[in-house]
C-alpha atoms as one frame of an Amber mdcrd trajectory, in Angstrom:
protein
  25.054  33.989  24.365  22.965  35.032  21.792  20.612  36.524  24.018  22.965
  38.756  25.979  24.455  40.079  22.600  20.940  41.105  21.502  20.155  42.550
  24.977  23.872  44.703  24.654  22.957  45.842  21.281  19.370  47.167  22.793
  17.624  46.105  19.729  14.111  45.025  21.916  12.555  41.872  22.138  13.977
  40.699  18.703  11.246  38.491  17.457  13.693  36.200  15.539  15.808  35.292
  18.671  14.068  32.103  19.569  14.603  31.155  15.634  18.054  32.096  15.938
  18.562  30.044  19.013  17.141  26.724  17.015  19.439  27.260  14.143  22.196
  27.920  16.129  21.596  24.343  17.910  20.764  22.455  14.583  24.086  23.711
  12.868  26.431  23.378  15.930  25.242  19.987  16.464  25.709  18.958  13.090
  29.322  20.227  13.233  29.768  18.319  16.245  28.289  15.201  15.141  29.666
  15.255  11.775  33.079  17.218  11.768  34.554  15.806  14.914  37.002  19.114
  15.099  36.997  21.876  17.327  34.234  23.956  16.564  34.400  27.952  16.072
  30.890  30.137  17.093  30.635  33.922  15.925  27.680  35.822  16.359  27.205
  39.219  15.243  24.430  41.492  15.905  23.628  45.117  14.337  20.498  47.222
  13.826  19.909  44.814  10.436  19.573  41.798  12.621  21.889  38.805  13.142
  24.518  36.850  11.169  25.865  33.688  13.095  28.958  31.912  11.776  29.833
  27.893  12.789  33.503  27.300  11.767  34.516  23.430  11.650  37.634  21.407
  10.213  35.218  19.298   7.822  35.521  20.269   4.017  32.009  18.720   3.381
  29.181  21.361   2.921  26.004  20.978   4.612  23.274  19.490   2.204  19.844
  19.101   3.198  18.423  15.735   2.870  15.012  14.766   1.516  13.757  12.912
   4.275  10.404  12.356   5.531   8.583  14.751   8.029   8.945  11.767  10.471
  12.172  11.072  10.045  14.423  11.242  13.295  17.410  12.606  11.661  18.723
  14.416   8.555  16.003  17.365   8.853  17.721  19.940  10.525  18.666  21.896
   7.591  15.248  21.880   6.612  14.395  23.195   9.629  17.041  26.111   9.166
  15.845  26.725   5.763  12.432  27.277   7.359  13.597  30.146   9.922  16.357
  31.926   8.871  16.215  34.453   5.880  19.568  33.364   4.214  21.890  30.700
   4.819  25.181  29.386   3.021  28.448  27.952   3.431  32.039  28.774   2.370
  35.483  26.914   2.020  37.528  28.178   5.175  40.943  26.206   5.470  40.993
  23.375   6.552  37.030  23.089   6.752  34.137  25.415   6.014  32.042  28.150
   7.775  28.347  27.466   7.683  26.373  30.950   8.045  23.007  32.061   8.377
  21.000  35.714   8.637  18.126  36.827  10.364  16.431  40.488  10.289  15.204
  43.000   7.668  18.033  43.830   5.220  18.966  41.568   2.473  21.770  39.354
   3.065  24.753  41.481   1.707  26.885  38.273   1.858  24.673  35.727   0.312
  26.612  35.160  -2.311  29.492  33.856  -0.346  27.288  30.519  -0.250  29.003
  28.377  -2.464  28.653  24.556  -3.583  31.546  22.257  -2.842  31.504  18.594
  -2.731  32.907  16.221   0.148  36.581  15.515   0.451  37.197  18.885  -1.393
  40.579  19.387  -3.182  42.028  22.416  -4.943  42.490  20.866  -8.468  45.815
  22.542  -8.969  47.478  21.331  -5.950  50.663  19.728  -6.662  49.862  17.322
  -3.756  46.743  16.176  -5.176  46.243  12.250  -4.874  42.776  11.629  -6.724
  41.045   8.370  -7.763  38.524   7.405  -9.783  36.570   4.491  -7.973  34.284
   2.625 -10.456  31.122   1.252  -9.016  29.113  -1.269 -11.428  25.512  -2.075
 -11.466  24.660   0.245  -8.574  21.300  -0.229  -7.019  19.869   3.379  -6.728
  17.006   2.528  -4.709  18.393   0.321  -2.236  21.103   2.948  -2.096  18.754
   5.539  -1.401  17.000   3.471   1.428  20.482   2.567   2.860  21.623   6.286
   3.428  18.258   7.091   5.377  18.766   3.914   7.545  22.157   4.319   8.010
  22.064   8.027   9.005  19.782   7.230  12.018  21.644   4.062  13.019  24.851
   6.312  13.058  23.325   8.678  15.240  21.774   6.390  17.649  25.070   4.445
  17.779  26.973   7.596  18.523  24.496   8.578  21.827  24.495   4.911  23.058
  28.477   4.956  22.928  28.548   8.482  24.663  26.048   7.189  27.078  28.451
   4.065  27.983  31.673   5.934  27.380  31.000   9.695  28.382  32.688  12.209
  26.123  35.332  10.523  23.957  36.823  12.346  21.250  37.921   9.375  19.157
  34.158   8.532  18.844  33.384  12.027  17.280  36.254  11.435  14.921  34.807
   7.992  13.949  31.627   9.398  13.365  32.726  12.460  11.391  34.820   9.638
   9.449  31.898   7.614   8.789  29.809  10.507   7.870  32.459  11.751   5.330
  32.050   8.704   3.620  28.340   8.506   3.264  28.505  12.303   2.223  30.928
  11.216  -0.632  28.147   8.433  -1.771  25.306  10.773  -1.269  26.609  13.503
  -3.309  27.886  11.298  -6.483  25.500   8.424  -6.612  22.542   9.944  -8.221
  19.116   9.316  -6.419  16.271   8.078  -8.352  13.438  10.800  -9.121  10.088
   8.716  -8.245   7.893  11.351  -7.264   4.642  11.134  -5.084   2.115   9.171
  -7.283   1.697   5.544  -6.438   0.838   4.466  -9.840   3.847   6.522 -11.252
   6.141   4.950  -8.609   4.900   1.587  -9.315   5.376   2.276 -13.054   9.176
   3.648 -12.695  10.766   1.666  -9.675  11.527  -1.201 -11.448  14.590  -2.729
 -13.131  16.736  -1.792 -14.849  15.513   1.794 -14.563  16.479   1.576 -10.781
  19.916   0.193 -11.413  23.071   2.545 -12.792  25.354   0.503 -14.872  28.400
   2.756 -14.097  28.928   5.390 -11.379  32.384   6.938 -11.003  33.622   8.258
  -7.385  36.153  10.789  -7.553  38.001  11.029  -4.288  41.310  11.161  -2.658
  43.057   8.111  -1.824  43.141   9.178   1.939  39.306   8.629   1.687  39.752
   4.588   2.035  40.156   5.265   5.608  36.917   7.166   6.142  35.294   4.175
   4.527  36.965   1.471   6.543  35.178   3.476   9.493  31.862   3.777   8.087
  32.163  -0.315   7.336  33.422  -0.340  10.981  31.130   1.513  12.589  28.226
   0.450  11.015  28.926  -3.240  11.542  28.940  -2.581  15.399  25.870  -0.593
  14.880  23.855  -3.063  13.005  24.878  -5.615  15.457  23.374  -3.777  18.458
  20.203  -2.465  16.451  19.421  -6.305  15.472  19.176  -6.907  19.231  15.984
  -4.939  18.945  17.045  -2.489  22.070  17.123   0.764  19.529  14.613   2.687
  17.941  16.452   2.095  14.666  14.939  -1.085  12.893  17.483  -3.809  12.339
  19.254  -3.538   8.728  17.792  -5.630   5.963  20.551  -7.894   4.745  20.763
  -6.296   1.270  21.369  -3.283   2.824  23.908  -4.444   4.841  25.717  -6.168
   2.321  25.509  -2.899   0.057  27.271  -1.264   2.615  30.036  -3.956   2.625
  30.348  -3.769  -1.094  30.516  -0.016  -1.615  33.482   0.439   1.385  35.370
  -2.845   0.206  35.127  -1.184  -3.479  36.699   1.913  -2.484  39.256   0.560
  -0.331  40.298  -1.934  -2.834  40.350   0.389  -6.206  41.877   2.952  -3.927
  44.838   0.553  -3.419  45.069  -0.501  -7.302  42.252  -3.324  -7.465  40.137
  -3.392 -10.610  36.165  -2.705 -10.089  33.856  -5.555  -9.085  30.019  -5.284
  -9.738  27.509  -5.226  -7.209  25.177  -8.602  -7.184  23.338  -9.846  -4.030
  24.723 -13.052  -2.513  22.509 -15.860  -2.463  20.825 -17.109   0.598  20.117
 -14.159   2.757  18.335 -14.029   5.939  16.262 -11.316   7.443  17.254  -9.833
  10.781  16.219 -11.894  13.529  12.891 -10.887  15.519  10.854 -12.247  18.645
   7.308 -13.489  17.544   4.900 -10.298  17.325   2.268 -10.349  20.431  -0.425
 -10.748  17.965  -3.494 -13.221  17.100  -2.710 -14.531  13.798  -6.244 -16.050
  13.556  -7.518 -12.431  11.983  -5.620 -13.130   8.910  -5.749 -17.033   8.782
  -9.520 -17.246   9.490 -10.159 -14.918   6.742 -12.581 -15.391   3.911 -10.445
 -12.772   2.012  -7.234 -13.068   0.745  -4.644 -11.731   3.165  -0.996 -11.976
   3.675   0.771 -10.576   6.947   4.266  -9.889   7.870   6.483  -8.382  10.522
   8.877  -6.207  10.510  11.493  -8.158   9.794   9.978  -8.753   6.392   8.889
 -12.528   7.011   5.407 -13.866   6.455   3.791 -14.712   9.710   0.187 -15.344
   8.537  -1.902 -15.967   5.136  -5.310 -16.919   4.704  -6.511 -20.058   2.419
  -7.764 -17.798  -0.042  -4.472 -16.028  -0.380  -2.637 -19.386  -0.561  -4.815
 -20.641  -3.344  -4.577 -17.347  -5.373  -0.693 -17.825  -5.126  -0.787 -21.480
  -5.486   0.542 -22.925  -2.694  -0.877 -25.846  -1.011  -0.337 -25.460   2.886
   0.609 -21.990   4.797   3.812 -23.680   6.170   5.077 -23.424   2.610   5.220
 -19.634   2.942   4.909 -18.893   6.654   8.540 -17.777   7.937   9.541 -16.813
   4.121  10.206 -13.445   3.270   7.920 -11.218   1.428  10.347 -11.152  -1.689
   9.372 -14.650  -2.156   6.232 -13.585  -3.712   7.380 -10.244  -5.242   8.838
 -10.376  -8.885  12.820  -9.696  -9.228  12.085  -6.537 -11.001  10.255  -5.319
  -8.007  12.538  -6.205  -5.414  14.534  -3.090  -5.122  11.034  -1.115  -4.769
   9.888  -3.543  -2.145  13.359  -2.979  -0.069  13.409   0.811  -0.249   9.811
   1.241   0.270   9.698  -1.270   3.549  13.065   0.352   4.889  12.077   4.124
   4.510   8.573   3.277   5.844  10.085   1.486   8.936  12.936   4.293   9.167
  11.166   7.516   8.456   7.471   6.906   8.331   7.197   7.447   4.684   3.880
   5.903   3.281   2.838   6.701  -0.233   2.045   3.189  -1.109  -0.147   2.163
   2.137  -3.750   2.319   2.586  -4.527   2.640  -0.926  -5.097   0.063  -3.689
  -2.348  -0.171  -6.008  -1.954  -2.658  -9.166   1.161  -5.036  -9.042   2.330
  -8.290  -9.799   2.612 -11.416  -7.683   4.518 -14.255  -8.154   3.060 -17.648
  -7.707   4.754 -20.906  -6.592   4.982 -22.072 -10.063   6.937 -18.922 -11.261
   4.067 -17.223 -13.154   2.970 -13.759 -12.511  -0.572 -12.826 -11.430  -1.632
  -9.334 -11.577  -3.351  -8.365  -8.765  -4.913  -5.277  -6.881  -3.454  -4.831
  -3.167  -4.076  -2.559  -0.346  -1.179  -2.836   2.221  -1.693  -1.411   5.813
   0.888  -0.987   8.852  -0.307  -1.425  12.279   1.901  -0.431  15.023   2.296
  -3.232  17.558   3.551  -3.337  21.372   7.394  -2.460  22.203   7.662  -0.528
  18.703   7.227  -3.291  16.284   5.059  -3.206  13.377   2.554  -5.522  11.641
   1.706  -5.443   7.838  -1.157  -6.760   6.164  -1.543  -6.876   2.419  -5.426
  -7.763   1.121  -5.122  -8.865  -2.406  -7.986  -8.854  -5.184  -7.305 -10.276
  -8.629  -7.287  -7.297 -11.443 -10.053  -7.370 -13.852
């Protein structure tokens, strides 16, 4: 369609045509996946270039996510920003229009770009039915990791269901509703600013700095249904992912429980219930995972202090030197336990977020370089150590993590 429009306008080769085609693909795909409504596409070509508008029925503006370059999702708008000269969005009842321009003339309509939050409503509308959902003790790092993991999980779930059931409109509607709920959380729950310096991350990514005592979500009462769908879709998706057949790694239990809490708080408070603070349930088990195809003797026989864990967060091998440093008598006391068992509580969010983001999107700021951290001995005493963590990709998409530990001088 775009190529034909360019040909009709007799603009020559149009070096920006391929860029426009990629940008159209990204924006139309976003509308298809996240809006779940009919889509309108308008292409206008003149001697200044091309302007494309994509209309859908969702009020949520497109918002670039700060995902890693290796992420399998969440990077489409960043790609659009690199390709086009100007882009933006504007409200267009009942949804929005996303536009972009390529060419040589400055965008005359760039001022049309407007920022409006998800579940947008007219504040003066007589039909206004908003509610404040109060979230207490919100784990910001865990939420940030959950957003990235859930986005990947949702997309893979949609694709798998389409393969099984074909072009089912209800699948897109459920996916769009789940996306609406995630957008409301993304827009209104603050994201921690940690930067890229490993030492600064270790200094700032600790409790209580990564927990927000009180966050208020302002949403319409009708949004409760979107959160219900989000909870149901991700519950089904997580069960399928846990079977190990998907690219998206299984969900860590804290992330699963956080999603359940967020969705239940919105649904309960829109019905008039009082807020209940987030707290991690006791006795959470990590996802089940088959044994790695790997010889643990390279760790167990090492003269150095080494701990190895698989991609379910379980310790799978430990050397004698590491056992001695951590105050354990035998490997059986630690093998099979979660890595969290040797990490002080104030670093639990940082570990869960870093672990999840690496497996989901390839982030590796703290890998392959020594960082100084405390470890938790069996007697409850913290020991300051220098640790270098490495990630090794194993057969069938699995990962092995090894941590080489030295006492800090």
